[in-house]
Every structure is written in C-alpha cells, then in structure tokens.
N, C-alpha and C positions, 0 to 999 in steps of 0.2 A: 504493499499499500506507500510505503515511503518513497521520496526519490534518493539517487545519492548524492550525499554534497560534495563528499570527498572521493579520492580515486578508491575503490575496490582494490582489497588484499587477498592472493588466493596462497596460504601457506599450508603446506602437507609435509607428514613425513612419511618416504616414498617405501610403499608397500612392496614385500614380495613379487605380488604381479608387474609391478612395473619397475623391477631391478632389470639393468642391461638395458634399458632402452631410451633411444637416443633424449634430448633434454627439448628439443623443439617436437617433437612427437609428444611426450608428455604432458608439453603446457598445452598445445592443442584440445588434447584429452581434459585435462583436470579443469583447463579456462576455458570451456565450451568456443574454440575461437579456431580457425582455419589454421593450416600449416603454414599459408603464408603470413597470417596473422600474425602465429607464434613467431617467426622468423624475425617481422618486426619486430616483436615484442623485444624480442634476444638484442636483436640492434640497436636498441634505444637506449639498454641498456634498464628494462626492467626487469629481470630475470635475476636472480641470484641460486647458488646452492651454498650452502653452508655460510650463508653472510657477504660471497666473496659473486662479484657481477661475471656470469655466465660471455663468454667471450665468443662463441658459436652452438651451431644447434647439433653439431656432432658428440657435443659431451657426452657420455653413455654416463645415465645414473646409480647410483650404489642405493641397496635397498639399509634403511633408516636414516638417509640422507634428508637434509632439512630443505625444501625446494619454496621458493617467493615467488611468487609472479605480481606484481605492479600494473592492475590494468586501467586505465585512465577512465572518467567519466564517460557514461554516455553520452552521444554526441546533445549538446542542446538544442539545435536545432529540432522546431516540433516536425511531427512526422505531413507528408502534404494530404490533404483528403482524395478520399479514393470512393466515386459514388460506384464504380465495379463489384465493390466488396459488399457480397451477401449474408447477410444475416434478419432475422424477424425481431419487430418493435414488438414486444406484448403489451407493452401500458407506454403511455409519454405523458409527463403534464412541463408546467413552465418549471418545476425543482428536479425531478429525477426523470429517466429513463428506465425502462425494466428490458433488455434483449433476450431471445434467445439463440446462445450461442450454435453454429454447426461445429460437429466434429473436424478438423483438421486446419479450424482456422487459429491464429496465434492473436491474442488478446491485446499485446503494445509491442510497439518497436525493439530489439535485443538482439545478441549472436545470432547472424545467419539471418535476420526476419526486418529486413529495415522499410518492409515496404508489405502493402497488399493486407495489412494487419485490421483487424478490429476497431482500430483506434482511426486506422484511417476510413474506415466509413463511417465512424459516428461521426466523424467534422466535416463530413462531407452532408451528412443530414442535420447535421442540427452543430451548426458550425461555431455558436456561442459558447461551446465547450473549452475552445480556446481560450476566452475570457480568466481560466481559474488557473491557466499556466502564467497569464500575465499578472494575474493578482499574487501570484504566487502562493498558490494555493499546493497547486499540484507540479510536477517532475514536468519539462514539456511532452513526452515520449508517453504518458501517462494523464493525459487530461480525462478529468471526471473519474477515471478508473478509483475503485473503492475496494472490489477484489478481483480475483484474476479465474479461471480457471484454467487446465493445462489444454495443450493442443488438443489430444487426443479426446478430451473428454466434453460433450455436447449438453446444451442446458440455458439455465436462468441465470442473467444478471445484471446488477443494479448499477448504475451510474448516474453522477452527479452531473447537472445544469449550471449548480450554483455555489458559492461557498457556504452558503447557510448548509444547503441540502448536503455538500461533500464533509464537514465535519459532523451533522446529525451521523449519518450512515457510517462513519467511522467509529465516530463515539459508541457505537451499537454495533459495532465490527466486536470494537474490543471487550465492550464489556460481557460479548456474547447474547444478546439480545435479537441479535439478527438471527431468524432460524433459516437454515439451510439444510434440506433433505435427499439425500441422493437414492439415487436407484443401482445396483450394481449387481452382477452375475459374478461369482463365485467361482472357483472350482473347489471341487469336493462338498460333502454331505456338511454343512455346520449342524452340530449336533443338538444348540441350543434353542431355542424358539427366539429369544432375547437375548442382550448380553454390551457388555461396555468392554472399549478396549480403551484401558486407562494407560501409555505407556509414551516417554520423551523421545523425540524423535530429533536426530544430528546429522549429519553429515557424515558418510561413514568411511573411514580412517581406510579400509583395505579397497575402497573404490569407490573415491572423491565425487565423483560424479554422482551418484547415487547418496541417497538419504537414508538410515536405516533408525531401528528402535537403538536408544542408546544412554546411556545410562546420565551423564554430561548432557544431554538434549535438553530443548524445550519442552516445557508440560504440551502434552497432547490427549485428549479424549475424543474417542470414537465411541457413539450408541451403534451399535444394531438390531432389526428387527427380520425374523426370516420371514418372508412374504411366500414364495412357496420350492418347496425344493424337487428335482429333476434324477434321473438315474438312467437314461440314454440320452447320447450314446456313452457317455459318460457323465459320473457324480457331480452335480454342479448346483448350487444355492442362490436364489432370487434374493439379494436382501434391500432394506428398506435403513439407510442408515445417516445419521442424524450428527451432526459438527458440531463439538462443542469450544474446539477453536480451530486455528486456522494455519496449517504448519504448510510446507511445500511438501507435496504429493504424502496428504496424510492417510486422506483411505486407502493409497493403494500401500503404504508403509505397514498400516496397523494392518489388514486384513493380509497380505502375506506372514507378517509376525506368528500369526497365531494360524497360518497352512492355509489358508484359504485364499490369493492371488487373484485378482480382480481378472477373467477371462480375459485374452488379448494384451495383458502388460506385459511385454516382452522386458523390459527393465525389472521389473521384481516378479514374475515369475515365464509366463510362455505367451508367444507369438499364438496367432487364431488367423489359418489364413482364412475364415470365412468373412472377419471383419475389414481385412485387409493390412496392408500398413501403416502403423502409426495408431489403430485407434485398437480403444478398448471398450468393456463393456460398465462403462460408467455415465451416468446421465443427472446432471444437476435437475432435478424434477419438482422441487417444490423452494420457493422462498418468499418470509415474510419478515414485514419492519414494519416501524412505526413512523409513517411521512413526518417527513422533518418541520415539516408547514402546516398542514392539517392538523398532525396530532396523533393521529388515528390509526391504526395497525393497517395493514395493509396487503393481501395476501394473492401469490400468481403463483400458477403449477404448469407446467410442460411434459405432454405426454411423450411416450419413448419415441423416438426419429426410427425412421423406416427401417433400418439395418439392423439395429439392435432390436427390434419387437420381430422381424424377420427371421434373426440366429434363435429367438425364443420359441417360435413355431416351428421352426423346424427340429 
C-alpha cells in the first residue's frame, strides 16, 4: 500500500541452492530483474558481496556469503493512461471505485511490467485519481491503489478517488475492518470443515524470491471454511478464505504450509495445465468496507470467472 521513499535493498545470505551461481544471475533472480538490468546494477556499483563492491558479473557466489543489492526507487514518472486495458467496474461514485480484475492483469507497474497494468486502465477511465499523486497521497505508480491482487488472482479490488477515501480505506485495511473473502480450490482433502491458519510470514532464506512461514516473519492469520470436497480426478477441496491480515502471497503460503496448496500455483505447489501458465484457482469473491463519506457499510460480490467454473464442472 505504501510507496518507496528510499532505495530498496535486497540482502541475502547465499543458500546452498545458489552456491556456484554467477552473481549476475543471482541478482536477476533475487531482485526480480532481467539479466541486462542485473549487469547495469553491477556496473553501477550497486552490488556487494561480503561488503565489497562486485566488479563483474562473472563472480561466482559461495554458500553463506552475504549479497547486498541496492535497487533505485521505482521511476517517479506516472504510468500512461491506456484505454485498451480490460477490466470490469462493479461500482463507482465520486469517492471510490470497485473493480473486478481479470487474472493475468498486473495491478501496478513494477519490474518487467512498465505498461498495460490495471493502473493504466484506471487512469484512462478515471483520470482524477492522478490528483492523488500530485497531492502526495500515493506514489506515482499506484494512484488510488489501497490493496493489491497477484497477477494470477482474479476478483474484487477497491480504488480510492480522493485523499479522504484513500485515508479511510487504508485505515480500514490496517484495522482489519475491511472484509475480504476469497474462493480457492486447493490440493487434497481438507479434513476440518472450518479452521484458521495463524502463522507469521516472511521471505524464504532458502529461496528468497518466495515467501514462507517463518518464526521471524510478520503476523498473518487466514480463516477458512470448506464448501465442497471433490475426489475425482484427484482429491481437491473448494474453500472460502477470509484474510485477517494482508501479507504478500498470504493465502498461497498458508494453504501450502498446511499441505493444501492452491490448485495451479506453480510457485508454492504445482502448475495445472487446465488453467494455463501463471493462473491458479484463487478468486477475490467478496469485498466489504465502510464507505469513506456516507459512513455506511457497502458490500460487493463477484462470481467465479469462466475458467475457474469450467475447471469445477470438469
């Protein structure tokens, strides 16, 4: 939700899986940038190993050494409006917009996604949200964006159109009074009809590009309720999930941690060719919050998109 006011730093103790790997390749993996961008960072003196500036990308890393990458802030130029970005507007007024994001659409610009994001589509349809950047309320790449959905996740997302609305929605998210329910098909048979996963989430030491349950991570709680169990062609369970916190990849990490990764999630489980590359069975189906101006609670719902319905019917 918050922008970057300072440079980002990636600091990692090299795990055994990266021992013997060239530093340029490791930087590309850990900082989620291209090999060309990794080379630029090395040339700029932004990469150190054990406190010493790396002079070239061919340097081979050893297990246990400390790699530090200084990433410059995201470009401060605002993304360009793009009327070609497709998304559905579920609700709109002068203060807030609720959209239904399709899977495959990135919410805001970032590494590898400079254009064609939901933000560009929003700017084309609601140009007034750019004023939030001018007012210093939002970073340039996230005008009006209060919370996000992963690229492979579909469903409901709230967007603020005024500083007052942004402050209210951000506070509700922080205070956990914004209600978000997701539908997910997970691997295996979930035995309990309802439960809660209360486990802190942090960045994986072994694979720093992933999140994991970690003792030193940030508190995270996910409640779940079984809706239906399937046994063919393999055991799976349809669950409704409720976020009580908002950590990166929270549902995906928590469900994988209890042995039931989200179907199609190649990062924390396994890919499913029926869903296509990058898509997994996770949909933000319900969103509720107190309207920033009217003061009444508003509720929105989104049915499963066609690709997920087709998989269930199959």
